Backbone as JSON Lines, residues from 0, in Angstrom:
{"i":0,"aa":"X","n":[235.98,116.55,99.01],"ca":[237.38,116.96,98.92],"c":[237.91,117.1,100.34]}
{"i":1,"aa":"X","n":[239.0,116.41,100.62],"ca":[239.59,116.44,101.96],"c":[240.55,117.6,102.15]}
{"i":2,"aa":"X","n":[241.01,118.21,101.06],"ca":[241.92,119.34,101.16],"c":[241.18,120.65,100.95]}
{"i":3,"aa":"X","n":[241.56,121.65,101.72],"ca":[241.01,123.0,101.52],"c":[242.19,123.92,101.24]}
{"i":4,"aa":"X","n":[242.27,124.49,100.04],"ca":[243.4,125.37,99.7],"c":[243.41,126.63,100.55]}
{"i":5,"aa":"X","n":[244.59,127.16,100.78],"ca":[244.74,128.4,101.53],"c":[244.91,129.57,100.58]}
{"i":6,"aa":"X","n":[244.59,130.76,101.07],"ca":[244.78,132.03,100.35],"c":[244.21,131.99,98.93]}
{"i":7,"aa":"X","n":[245.03,132.3,97.91],"ca":[244.54,132.4,96.53],"c":[244.85,131.16,95.71]}
{"i":8,"aa":"X","n":[244.83,130.0,96.35],"ca":[245.13,128.75,95.65],"c":[243.84,127.99,95.33]}
{"i":9,"aa":"X","n":[243.91,127.17,94.27],"ca":[242.77,126.34,93.84],"c":[243.27,124.93,93.55]}
{"i":10,"aa":"X","n":[242.36,123.97,93.62],"ca":[242.65,122.59,93.23],"c":[241.86,122.31,91.97]}
{"i":11,"aa":"X","n":[242.56,121.82,90.93],"ca":[241.98,121.62,89.6],"c":[242.15,120.17,89.16]}
{"i":12,"aa":"X","n":[241.13,119.62,88.52],"ca":[241.22,118.32,87.87],"c":[241.28,118.55,86.37]}
{"i":13,"aa":"X","n":[242.26,117.92,85.7],"ca":[242.38,118.08,84.25],"c":[241.2,117.45,83.53]}
{"i":14,"aa":"X","n":[240.78,118.09,82.44],"ca":[239.74,117.54,81.57],"c":[240.43,116.62,80.56]}
{"i":15,"aa":"X","n":[239.81,115.54,80.22],"ca":[240.39,114.61,79.25],"c":[240.24,115.15,77.84]}
{"i":16,"aa":"X","n":[241.29,114.99,77.02],"ca":[241.24,115.43,75.63],"c":[240.78,114.28,74.74]}
{"i":17,"aa":"X","n":[240.49,114.63,73.51],"ca":[240.07,113.63,72.52],"c":[241.16,112.6,72.3]}
{"i":18,"aa":"X","n":[240.75,111.35,72.09],"ca":[241.68,110.26,71.83],"c":[242.02,110.14,70.35]}
{"i":19,"aa":"X","n":[241.22,110.81,69.48],"ca":[241.42,110.73,68.04],"c":[241.61,112.13,67.45]}
{"i":20,"aa":"X","n":[242.25,112.18,66.3],"ca":[242.35,113.42,65.54],"c":[241.08,113.6,64.74]}
{"i":21,"aa":"X","n":[240.93,114.73,64.07],"ca":[239.75,114.99,63.25],"c":[239.64,113.97,62.11]}
{"i":22,"aa":"X","n":[240.78,113.46,61.64],"ca":[240.79,112.48,60.56],"c":[240.56,111.06,61.02]}
{"i":23,"aa":"X","n":[240.42,110.84,62.34],"ca":[240.12,109.51,62.86],"c":[241.34,108.73,63.34]}
{"i":24,"aa":"X","n":[242.52,109.34,63.34],"ca":[243.74,108.65,63.8],"c":[243.76,108.66,65.32]}
{"i":25,"aa":"X","n":[243.98,107.5,65.91],"ca":[244.03,107.38,67.37],"c":[245.42,107.8,67.85]}
{"i":26,"aa":"X","n":[245.45,108.68,68.84],"ca":[246.71,109.19,69.38],"c":[247.15,108.3,70.54]}
{"i":27,"aa":"X","n":[248.36,107.73,70.5],"ca":[248.83,106.91,71.62],"c":[249.13,107.76,72.85]}
{"i":28,"aa":"X","n":[249.08,107.14,74.03],"ca":[249.31,107.87,75.29],"c":[250.68,108.53,75.33]}
{"i":29,"aa":"X","n":[251.69,107.92,74.73],"ca":[253.04,108.46,74.77],"c":[253.19,109.73,73.94]}
{"i":30,"aa":"X","n":[252.33,109.95,72.98],"ca":[252.42,111.12,72.1],"c":[251.54,112.28,72.56]}
{"i":31,"aa":"X","n":[250.7,112.03,73.56],"ca":[249.78,113.06,74.01],"c":[250.46,114.06,74.94]}
{"i":32,"aa":"X","n":[250.02,115.31,74.84],"ca":[250.42,116.31,75.82],"c":[249.31,116.4,76.86]}
{"i":33,"aa":"X","n":[249.67,116.81,78.06],"ca":[248.66,116.94,79.09],"c":[247.76,118.14,78.74]}
{"i":34,"aa":"X","n":[246.46,117.99,78.91],"ca":[245.55,119.09,78.59],"c":[245.74,120.28,79.52]}
{"i":35,"aa":"X","n":[245.46,121.47,79.01],"ca":[245.57,122.69,79.78],"c":[244.2,123.22,80.19]}
{"i":36,"aa":"X","n":[243.23,122.34,80.14],"ca":[241.86,122.68,80.51],"c":[241.48,121.84,81.71]}
{"i":37,"aa":"X","n":[240.77,122.44,82.66],"ca":[240.39,121.69,83.85],"c":[239.15,122.23,84.51]}
{"i":38,"aa":"X","n":[238.76,121.55,85.59],"ca":[237.59,121.93,86.37],"c":[238.05,122.19,87.8]}
{"i":39,"aa":"X","n":[237.61,123.29,88.37],"ca":[238.01,123.65,89.73],"c":[237.23,122.79,90.73]}
{"i":40,"aa":"X","n":[237.97,122.12,91.61],"ca":[237.36,121.25,92.6],"c":[237.23,121.93,93.97]}
{"i":41,"aa":"X","n":[238.14,122.85,94.29],"ca":[238.1,123.57,95.57],"c":[238.85,124.89,95.42]}
{"i":42,"aa":"X","n":[238.41,125.9,96.16],"ca":[239.07,127.21,96.13],"c":[239.37,127.68,97.54]}
{"i":43,"aa":"X","n":[240.43,128.48,97.66],"ca":[240.79,129.08,98.93],"c":[239.95,130.32,99.2]}
{"i":44,"aa":"X","n":[240.08,130.92,100.38],"ca":[239.27,132.09,100.74],"c":[239.72,133.39,100.08]}
{"i":45,"aa":"X","n":[240.89,133.43,99.47],"ca":[241.4,134.65,98.85],"c":[242.61,135.16,99.61]}
{"i":46,"aa":"X","n":[243.4,136.01,98.97],"ca":[244.6,136.5,99.64],"c":[244.3,137.81,100.36]}
{"i":47,"aa":"X","n":[245.17,138.15,101.29],"ca":[245.01,139.37,102.07],"c":[245.47,140.57,101.25]}
{"i":48,"aa":"X","n":[244.87,141.73,101.49],"ca":[245.3,142.94,100.79],"c":[246.67,143.39,101.33]}
{"i":49,"aa":"X","n":[247.22,144.47,100.78],"ca":[248.56,144.92,101.14],"c":[248.67,145.3,102.62]}
{"i":50,"aa":"X","n":[247.6,145.76,103.2],"ca":[247.62,146.16,104.61],"c":[247.36,144.98,105.54]}
{"i":51,"aa":"X","n":[246.95,143.86,104.98],"ca":[246.68,142.66,105.78],"c":[245.4,142.73,106.59]}
{"i":52,"aa":"X","n":[244.46,143.57,106.18],"ca":[243.24,143.75,106.96],"c":[242.02,143.04,106.39]}
{"i":53,"aa":"X","n":[241.98,142.85,105.07],"ca":[240.8,142.19,104.51],"c":[241.2,141.29,103.35]}
{"i":54,"aa":"X","n":[240.38,140.26,103.14],"ca":[240.63,139.29,102.07],"c":[240.09,139.79,100.74]}
{"i":55,"aa":"X","n":[240.84,139.53,99.69],"ca":[240.39,139.81,98.33],"c":[239.86,138.49,97.77]}
{"i":56,"aa":"X","n":[238.54,138.38,97.52],"ca":[237.99,137.09,97.06],"c":[238.49,136.72,95.66]}
{"i":57,"aa":"X","n":[238.49,135.42,95.38],"ca":[238.91,134.92,94.07],"c":[237.85,135.21,93.02]}
{"i":58,"aa":"X","n":[238.27,135.33,91.76],"ca":[237.33,135.55,90.67],"c":[236.73,134.25,90.15]}
{"i":59,"aa":"X","n":[237.31,133.12,90.53],"ca":[236.81,131.81,90.09],"c":[236.1,131.14,91.26]}
{"i":60,"aa":"X","n":[235.27,130.14,90.93],"ca":[234.56,129.42,91.97],"c":[234.59,127.92,91.67]}
{"i":61,"aa":"X","n":[234.22,127.14,92.64],"ca":[234.18,125.69,92.49],"c":[233.24,125.33,91.34]}
{"i":62,"aa":"X","n":[233.69,124.43,90.46],"ca":[232.86,123.99,89.34],"c":[233.17,124.69,88.04]}
{"i":63,"aa":"X","n":[233.91,125.81,88.06],"ca":[234.26,126.53,86.84],"c":[235.19,125.69,85.96]}
{"i":64,"aa":"X","n":[234.97,125.74,84.63],"ca":[235.91,125.16,83.67],"c":[236.91,126.24,83.31]}
{"i":65,"aa":"X","n":[238.19,125.92,83.38],"ca":[239.23,126.93,83.19],"c":[240.28,126.48,82.2]}
{"i":66,"aa":"X","n":[241.04,127.45,81.72],"ca":[242.21,127.22,80.89],"c":[243.38,127.76,81.69]}
{"i":67,"aa":"X","n":[244.44,126.94,81.85],"ca":[245.57,127.37,82.68],"c":[246.87,127.23,81.92]}
{"i":68,"aa":"X","n":[247.91,127.89,82.42],"ca":[249.2,127.88,81.74],"c":[249.82,126.48,81.77]}
{"i":69,"aa":"X","n":[250.68,126.21,80.81],"ca":[251.2,124.87,80.56],"c":[251.95,124.27,81.75]}
{"i":70,"aa":"X","n":[252.77,125.06,82.41],"ca":[253.58,124.54,83.52],"c":[253.07,125.02,84.87]}
{"i":71,"aa":"X","n":[251.77,125.21,84.98],"ca":[251.17,125.76,86.2],"c":[251.08,124.72,87.3]}
{"i":72,"aa":"X","n":[251.27,125.17,88.52],"ca":[250.96,124.39,89.71],"c":[251.81,123.18,89.99]}
{"i":73,"aa":"X","n":[251.36,122.45,91.0],"ca":[252.02,121.24,91.47],"c":[251.03,120.1,91.38]}
{"i":74,"aa":"X","n":[251.45,118.99,90.77],"ca":[250.56,117.83,90.62],"c":[250.55,117.04,91.92]}
{"i":75,"aa":"X","n":[249.33,116.68,92.37],"ca":[249.15,115.88,93.57],"c":[248.12,114.79,93.29]}
{"i":76,"aa":"X","n":[248.14,113.71,94.09],"ca":[247.14,112.65,93.97],"c":[246.32,112.61,95.24]}
{"i":77,"aa":"X","n":[245.0,112.64,95.07],"ca":[244.07,112.54,96.19],"c":[243.14,111.37,95.89]}
{"i":78,"aa":"X","n":[243.15,110.36,96.73],"ca":[242.33,109.16,96.56],"c":[242.54,108.53,95.18]}
{"i":79,"aa":"X","n":[243.78,108.53,94.69],"ca":[244.11,107.91,93.42],"c":[243.79,108.76,92.19]}
{"i":80,"aa":"X","n":[243.27,109.97,92.38],"ca":[242.94,110.86,91.27],"c":[243.96,111.99,91.23]}
{"i":81,"aa":"X","n":[244.47,112.28,90.03],"ca":[245.48,113.32,89.87],"c":[244.83,114.7,89.8]}
{"i":82,"aa":"X","n":[245.34,115.63,90.6],"ca":[244.85,117.01,90.64],"c":[246.05,117.94,90.5]}
{"i":83,"aa":"X","n":[245.77,119.22,90.25],"ca":[246.81,120.24,90.2],"c":[246.47,121.29,91.24]}
{"i":84,"aa":"X","n":[247.46,121.61,92.05],"ca":[247.34,122.62,93.09],"c":[248.02,123.87,92.56]}
{"i":85,"aa":"X","n":[247.28,124.97,92.3],"ca":[247.88,126.15,91.67],"c":[247.33,127.44,92.26]}
{"i":86,"aa":"X","n":[248.03,128.54,91.97],"ca":[247.57,129.87,92.36],"c":[246.59,130.39,91.33]}
{"i":87,"aa":"X","n":[245.76,131.32,91.74],"ca":[244.79,131.91,90.82],"c":[245.49,132.62,89.66]}
{"i":88,"aa":"X","n":[246.69,133.15,89.88],"ca":[247.45,133.84,88.83],"c":[247.79,132.95,87.65]}
{"i":89,"aa":"X","n":[247.84,131.6,87.87],"ca":[248.17,130.66,86.79],"c":[246.98,130.39,85.88]}
{"i":90,"aa":"X","n":[245.78,130.83,86.27],"ca":[244.58,130.61,85.47],"c":[244.5,131.7,84.4]}
{"i":91,"aa":"X","n":[244.37,131.27,83.15],"ca":[244.34,132.2,82.03],"c":[242.93,132.68,81.71]}
{"i":92,"aa":"X","n":[241.94,131.78,81.79],"ca":[240.57,132.15,81.41],"c":[239.56,131.18,82.01]}
{"i":93,"aa":"X","n":[238.32,131.64,82.14],"ca":[237.2,130.79,82.52],"c":[236.43,130.48,81.25]}
{"i":94,"aa":"X","n":[236.11,129.21,81.02],"ca":[235.41,128.79,79.8],"c":[233.91,128.71,80.12]}
{"i":95,"aa":"X","n":[233.09,129.39,79.31],"ca":[231.64,129.38,79.5],"c":[231.02,128.16,78.89]}
């Protein structure tokens, strides 16, 4: 990864969703919604506390599978691959 996020930001790659429904119907690309599940590719060092003296580390780490809010972050392309650049606050849960 050529980018290193600052403060409490992370870079996420979306996970691909199923191409078919449970009944076997193939969903066309135009009807699909973007998945809200992803994998963290890089994390920042954490944000500074209120006094600006020490960093508060992030609760997530590189490699975690996460669930994030629908309109979270900014989409960017790195080496032709689409990623999302977002704050830790936009992450809803870590998937085990």
